[in-house]
C-alpha positions as a Markdown table, in Angstrom:
| # | Residue | x | y | z |
|---|---|---|---|---|
| 1 | Glu | -11.0 | -18.1 | -41.2 |
| 2 | Tyr | -13.3 | -15.1 | -41.4 |
| 3 | Asp | -17.0 | -14.7 | -41.1 |
| 4 | Gly | -18.3 | -11.2 | -41.6 |
| 5 | Glu | -18.8 | -8.2 | -43.7 |
| 6 | Arg | -16.5 | -7.1 | -46.6 |
| 7 | Asn | -16.4 | -4.0 | -48.8 |
| 8 | Ser | -16.5 | -3.8 | -52.6 |
| 9 | Glu | -12.7 | -4.5 | -52.7 |
| 10 | Gly | -13.2 | -7.7 | -50.8 |
| 11 | Glu | -11.4 | -6.4 | -47.7 |
| 12 | Arg | -12.7 | -7.2 | -44.2 |
| 13 | His | -14.9 | -4.1 | -43.5 |
| 14 | Gly | -17.7 | -3.8 | -40.9 |
| 15 | Arg | -18.5 | -6.4 | -38.3 |
| 16 | Gly | -16.8 | -9.8 | -38.4 |
| 17 | Lys | -15.4 | -12.8 | -36.5 |
| 18 | Ala | -12.0 | -14.2 | -37.3 |
| 19 | His | -10.1 | -17.3 | -36.1 |
| 20 | Leu | -6.4 | -16.8 | -36.5 |
| 21 | Pro | -3.9 | -19.6 | -37.4 |
| 22 | Asn | -2.3 | -19.3 | -33.9 |
| 23 | Gly | -5.6 | -20.1 | -32.2 |
| 24 | Asp | -6.5 | -16.5 | -31.2 |
| 25 | Thr | -9.9 | -15.1 | -32.1 |
| 26 | Tyr | -11.3 | -11.6 | -32.8 |
| 27 | Asp | -14.9 | -10.5 | -32.8 |
| 28 | Gly | -15.5 | -6.9 | -33.7 |
| 29 | Glu | -15.2 | -4.1 | -36.2 |
| 30 | Tyr | -12.9 | -3.9 | -39.2 |
| 31 | Glu | -11.9 | -1.1 | -41.6 |
| 32 | His | -10.2 | -1.9 | -44.9 |
| 33 | Gly | -8.9 | -5.3 | -43.7 |
| 34 | Phe | -7.6 | -4.0 | -40.3 |
| 35 | Arg | -9.1 | -4.5 | -36.8 |
| 36 | Ser | -10.4 | -0.9 | -36.3 |
| 37 | Gly | -13.1 | 0.3 | -33.9 |
| 38 | Gln | -14.6 | -1.8 | -31.1 |
| 39 | Gly | -13.7 | -5.4 | -30.7 |
| 40 | Thr | -12.8 | -8.3 | -28.4 |
| 41 | Tyr | -9.6 | -10.2 | -29.0 |
| 42 | Arg | -9.1 | -13.5 | -27.2 |
| 43 | Phe | -5.6 | -15.1 | -26.9 |
| 44 | Arg | -5.1 | -18.8 | -26.9 |
| 45 | Asn | -3.3 | -18.4 | -23.5 |
| 46 | Gly | -6.4 | -17.1 | -21.8 |
| 47 | Ala | -5.7 | -13.4 | -22.1 |
| 48 | Ser | -8.3 | -11.1 | -23.7 |
| 49 | Tyr | -8.7 | -7.5 | -24.7 |
| 50 | Thr | -12.0 | -5.7 | -25.2 |
| 51 | Gly | -11.8 | -2.1 | -26.4 |
| 52 | Glu | -10.8 | 0.2 | -29.3 |
| 53 | Tyr | -8.5 | -0.7 | -32.1 |
| 54 | Val | -6.9 | 1.4 | -34.9 |
| 55 | Gln | -5.2 | -0.5 | -37.7 |
| 56 | Asn | -4.8 | -3.8 | -35.7 |
| 57 | Lys | -3.4 | -2.0 | -32.7 |
| 58 | Lys | -5.0 | -1.4 | -29.3 |
| 59 | His | -5.6 | 2.3 | -29.4 |
| 60 | Gly | -8.1 | 4.3 | -27.3 |
| 61 | Arg | -10.0 | 2.9 | -24.3 |
| 62 | Gly | -9.8 | -0.8 | -23.4 |
| 63 | Ile | -9.6 | -3.4 | -20.8 |
| 64 | Phe | -7.0 | -6.2 | -20.9 |
| 65 | Phe | -7.2 | -9.4 | -18.8 |
| 66 | Tyr | -3.8 | -11.1 | -18.4 |
| 67 | Pro | -3.3 | -14.9 | -18.0 |
| 68 | Asp | -2.1 | -14.4 | -14.4 |
| 69 | Gly | -5.5 | -12.9 | -13.3 |
| 70 | Ser | -4.3 | -9.3 | -13.4 |
| 71 | Lys | -6.0 | -6.7 | -15.5 |
| 72 | Tyr | -5.6 | -3.2 | -16.9 |
| 73 | Glu | -8.4 | -0.8 | -17.7 |
| 74 | Gly | -7.6 | 2.5 | -19.3 |
| 75 | Asp | -6.0 | 4.3 | -22.2 |
| 76 | Trp | -3.9 | 2.7 | -24.9 |
| 77 | Val | -1.8 | 4.2 | -27.6 |
| 78 | Asn | -0.2 | 2.1 | -30.4 |
| 79 | Asp | -0.5 | -1.2 | -28.5 |
| 80 | Gln | 0.9 | 0.3 | -25.2 |
| 81 | Arg | -0.6 | 1.2 | -21.9 |
| 82 | His | -0.4 | 5.0 | -22.3 |
| 83 | Gly | -2.4 | 7.8 | -20.8 |
| 84 | Tyr | -4.5 | 7.2 | -17.7 |
| 85 | Gly | -5.6 | 3.8 | -16.3 |
| 86 | Glu | -6.0 | 1.3 | -13.5 |
| 87 | Tyr | -4.0 | -1.9 | -13.2 |
| 88 | Thr | -5.1 | -4.6 | -10.7 |
| 89 | Tyr | -2.3 | -7.0 | -10.0 |
| 90 | Ala | -2.6 | -10.7 | -9.4 |
| 91 | Asn | -1.9 | -10.2 | -5.7 |
| 92 | Gly | -4.7 | -7.7 | -5.4 |
| 93 | Asp | -2.5 | -4.5 | -5.3 |
| 94 | Thr | -3.8 | -1.7 | -7.6 |
| 95 | Tyr | -2.2 | 1.2 | -9.4 |
| 96 | Thr | -4.3 | 4.1 | -10.6 |
| 97 | Gly | -2.7 | 6.9 | -12.5 |
| 98 | Glu | -0.6 | 8.0 | -15.5 |
| 99 | Trp | 1.1 | 5.6 | -17.9 |
| 100 | Phe | 3.7 | 6.3 | -20.6 |
| 101 | Asn | 5.0 | 3.7 | -23.1 |
| 102 | His | 3.6 | 0.7 | -21.1 |
| 103 | Asn | 5.1 | 1.9 | -17.7 |
| 104 | Arg | 3.7 | 3.6 | -14.7 |
| 105 | His | 5.0 | 7.1 | -15.3 |
| 106 | Gly | 3.8 | 10.5 | -14.0 |
| 107 | Gln | 1.4 | 10.8 | -11.0 |
| 108 | Gly | -0.2 | 7.8 | -9.6 |
| 109 | Thr | -1.5 | 5.9 | -6.5 |
| 110 | Tyr | -0.4 | 2.4 | -5.6 |
| 111 | Val | -2.4 | 0.6 | -3.0 |
| 112 | Tyr | -0.9 | -2.4 | -1.2 |
| 113 | Lys | -3.8 | -4.9 | -0.6 |
| 114 | Asp | -2.2 | -6.8 | 2.3 |
| 115 | Thr | -1.4 | -3.8 | 4.5 |
| 116 | Gly | -3.8 | -1.1 | 3.1 |
| 117 | Ser | -0.8 | 1.2 | 2.7 |
| 118 | Lys | -0.8 | 3.7 | -0.2 |
| 119 | Tyr | 1.9 | 5.4 | -2.2 |
| 120 | Val | 0.7 | 8.6 | -3.7 |
| 121 | Gly | 3.1 | 10.6 | -5.9 |
| 122 | Gly | 5.6 | 10.5 | -8.7 |
| 123 | Trp | 6.6 | 7.6 | -10.9 |
| 124 | Val | 9.4 | 7.3 | -13.5 |
| 125 | Asn | 9.6 | 4.4 | -15.9 |
| 126 | Gly | 7.7 | 2.1 | -13.5 |
| 127 | Asn | 9.6 | 3.1 | -10.4 |
| 128 | Gln | 8.5 | 5.2 | -7.4 |
| 129 | Glu | 10.3 | 8.5 | -8.0 |
| 130 | Gly | 9.8 | 12.1 | -7.1 |
| 131 | Gln | 7.7 | 13.9 | -4.4 |
| 132 | Ala | 5.3 | 11.5 | -2.7 |
| 133 | Glu | 3.4 | 10.5 | 0.3 |
| 134 | Leu | 3.5 | 7.0 | 1.8 |
| 135 | Ile | 0.3 | 6.5 | 3.8 |
| 136 | His | 0.1 | 3.8 | 6.5 |
| 137 | Leu | -2.7 | 2.9 | 8.9 |
| 138 | Asn | -1.8 | 5.4 | 11.6 |
| 139 | His | 1.1 | 7.5 | 10.2 |
| 140 | Arg | 2.4 | 8.7 | 6.9 |
| 141 | Phe | 5.7 | 9.7 | 5.3 |
| 142 | Lys | 6.1 | 12.8 | 3.1 |
| 143 | Gly | 9.2 | 13.3 | 1.1 |
| 144 | Lys | 11.1 | 12.3 | -2.0 |
| 145 | Phe | 11.6 | 8.9 | -3.5 |
| 146 | Phe | 14.2 | 7.6 | -6.0 |
| 147 | Asn | 14.1 | 4.2 | -7.6 |
| 148 | Gly | 11.5 | 2.9 | -5.1 |
| 149 | Asn | 13.2 | 4.2 | -1.9 |
| 150 | Pro | 12.8 | 7.3 | 0.2 |
| 151 | Val | 15.8 | 9.7 | -0.1 |
| 152 | Gly | 16.8 | 13.0 | 1.5 |
| 153 | His | 14.8 | 15.2 | 3.8 |
| 154 | Gly | 11.2 | 14.3 | 4.8 |
| 155 | Lys | 8.9 | 13.9 | 7.7 |
| 156 | Tyr | 6.7 | 11.3 | 9.4 |
| 157 | Val | 3.3 | 12.5 | 10.4 |
| 158 | Phe | 1.6 | 10.5 | 13.2 |
| 159 | Asp | -2.1 | 10.4 | 13.9 |
| 160 | Ile | -1.4 | 11.0 | 17.6 |
| 161 | Gly | -0.6 | 14.6 | 16.7 |
| 162 | Cys | 3.1 | 15.0 | 16.1 |
| 163 | Glu | 5.6 | 15.1 | 13.2 |
| 164 | Gln | 9.1 | 13.6 | 13.1 |
| 165 | His | 11.4 | 15.4 | 10.8 |
| 166 | Gly | 14.6 | 14.0 | 9.4 |
| 167 | Glu | 16.3 | 12.5 | 6.4 |
| 168 | Tyr | 17.1 | 9.2 | 4.7 |
| 169 | Ile | 20.8 | 8.6 | 4.4 |
| 170 | Gln | 22.3 | 6.0 | 2.1 |
| 171 | Ser | 24.2 | 3.6 | 4.4 |
| 172 | Glu | 27.2 | 1.5 | 3.5 |
| 173 | Gln | 26.7 | -2.2 | 3.7 |
| 174 | Asp | 28.0 | -3.8 | 6.8 |
| 175 | Lys | 30.6 | -6.4 | 6.0 |
| 176 | Gly | 31.9 | -9.1 | 8.3 |
| 177 | Glu | 35.7 | -9.7 | 8.5 |
| 178 | Gly | 36.9 | -11.6 | 5.5 |
| 179 | Glu | 33.5 | -11.4 | 3.7 |
| 180 | Glu | 33.4 | -10.3 | 0.2 |
| 181 | Glu | 30.7 | -7.8 | -0.8 |
| 182 | Glu | 28.3 | -9.7 | -3.1 |
| 183 | Glu | 26.0 | -6.9 | -3.9 |
| 184 | Pro | 26.7 | -3.2 | -4.5 |
| 185 | Ser | 25.8 | -1.0 | -1.5 |
| 186 | Leu | 23.3 | 0.8 | -3.6 |
| 187 | Leu | 20.9 | -2.1 | -3.0 |
| 188 | Val | 20.9 | -1.4 | 0.7 |
| 189 | Ala | 17.8 | 0.5 | 1.9 |
| 190 | Pro | 18.6 | 4.0 | 3.1 |
| 191 | Lys | 18.4 | 4.6 | 6.9 |
| 192 | Trp | 16.2 | 7.1 | 8.5 |
| 193 | Lys | 17.9 | 9.7 | 10.7 |
| 194 | Ala | 15.5 | 11.8 | 12.8 |
| 195 | Ser | 16.4 | 15.4 | 13.6 |
| 196 | Lys | 13.4 | 16.8 | 15.6 |
| 197 | Ile | 9.8 | 16.1 | 16.6 |
| 198 | Thr | 7.2 | 18.9 | 16.4 |
| 199 | Lys | 3.5 | 19.2 | 17.0 |
| 200 | Leu | 1.0 | 19.1 | 14.2 |
| 201 | Thr | -0.7 | 22.4 | 15.2 |
| 202 | Leu | 1.1 | 25.7 | 15.2 |
| 203 | Trp | 1.8 | 27.3 | 18.6 |
| 204 | Thr | -0.7 | 29.9 | 19.7 |
| 205 | Pro | 0.6 | 33.3 | 20.9 |
| 206 | His | 0.2 | 33.7 | 24.7 |
| 207 | Gly | -3.1 | 35.2 | 25.9 |
| 208 | Glu | -5.1 | 34.4 | 22.7 |
| 209 | Asn | -7.8 | 31.9 | 22.5 |
| 210 | Pro | -6.7 | 28.6 | 20.9 |
| 211 | Pro | -7.8 | 28.2 | 17.2 |
| 212 | Ser | -10.9 | 26.4 | 16.3 |
| 213 | Pro | -10.4 | 22.9 | 14.8 |
| 214 | Arg | -11.1 | 24.3 | 11.4 |
| 215 | Glu | -8.6 | 27.2 | 11.8 |
| 216 | Ala | -6.1 | 24.7 | 13.2 |
| 217 | Ser | -6.5 | 22.4 | 10.2 |
| 218 | Leu | -6.1 | 25.3 | 7.8 |
| 219 | Ala | -3.0 | 26.4 | 9.6 |
| 220 | Val | -1.5 | 22.9 | 9.4 |
| 221 | Ala | -2.2 | 22.8 | 5.7 |
| 222 | Ala | -0.6 | 26.2 | 5.3 |
| 223 | Ala | 2.4 | 25.1 | 7.3 |
| 224 | Ala | 2.7 | 21.9 | 5.3 |
| 225 | Glu | 2.6 | 23.9 | 2.0 |
| 226 | Ala | 5.3 | 26.2 | 3.3 |
| 227 | Val | 7.5 | 23.2 | 4.2 |
| 228 | Glu | 6.9 | 21.7 | 0.7 |
| 229 | Glu | 7.7 | 25.1 | -1.0 |
| 230 | Arg | 10.9 | 25.4 | 1.1 |
| 231 | Ala | 11.8 | 21.8 | 0.2 |
| 232 | Ala | 11.2 | 22.5 | -3.5 |
| 233 | Ala | 13.2 | 25.6 | -3.4 |
| 234 | Ala | 16.1 | 23.9 | -1.7 |
């Protein structure tokens, strides 16, 4: 059932409204029989999409409301979340960043609503992976992640003014006598092994005036960059 403009060939062309056999509805622009341009598509299950279409596919900028209350606002390519966008999950968490083929992929920030913690860094096929920073209320972790877990060398930076350096080591699952291992040890979270604690600010040579807060902060930034470069080179 269609109510709207058509071209000389009788195709849906221009503005129109359609009621689909499955109960979905579309109100928007058409080109040569296809949904193309701006439109709003409402699904029978309560979901809806408002944005750009190209030949019946979500393509361009658009916002999608899902039945569970979550929503995505951003770029679409060929019916997939692709490009840059923000996803608000049903529990209030948010992800803002890059998408590739419907998955979080590239650089992005995930905010956990309940704790206020933030993951800022790399993503691969929906998982936290690559260089990143996990920021908590009064401390943060800088290092590498793989498949959602921290791995290898990194450091915890505390607001009280110190850093704890160390590395995450994959631990073997502890098994009781006679118990069979039900899950592979890969599912066990890596354990943190601290190696040293250092101050945030660099030491000042004896006899010189301590640096101003601005100089100190610049020095800290430079030191952090040097650490990251060494880590990248390693």
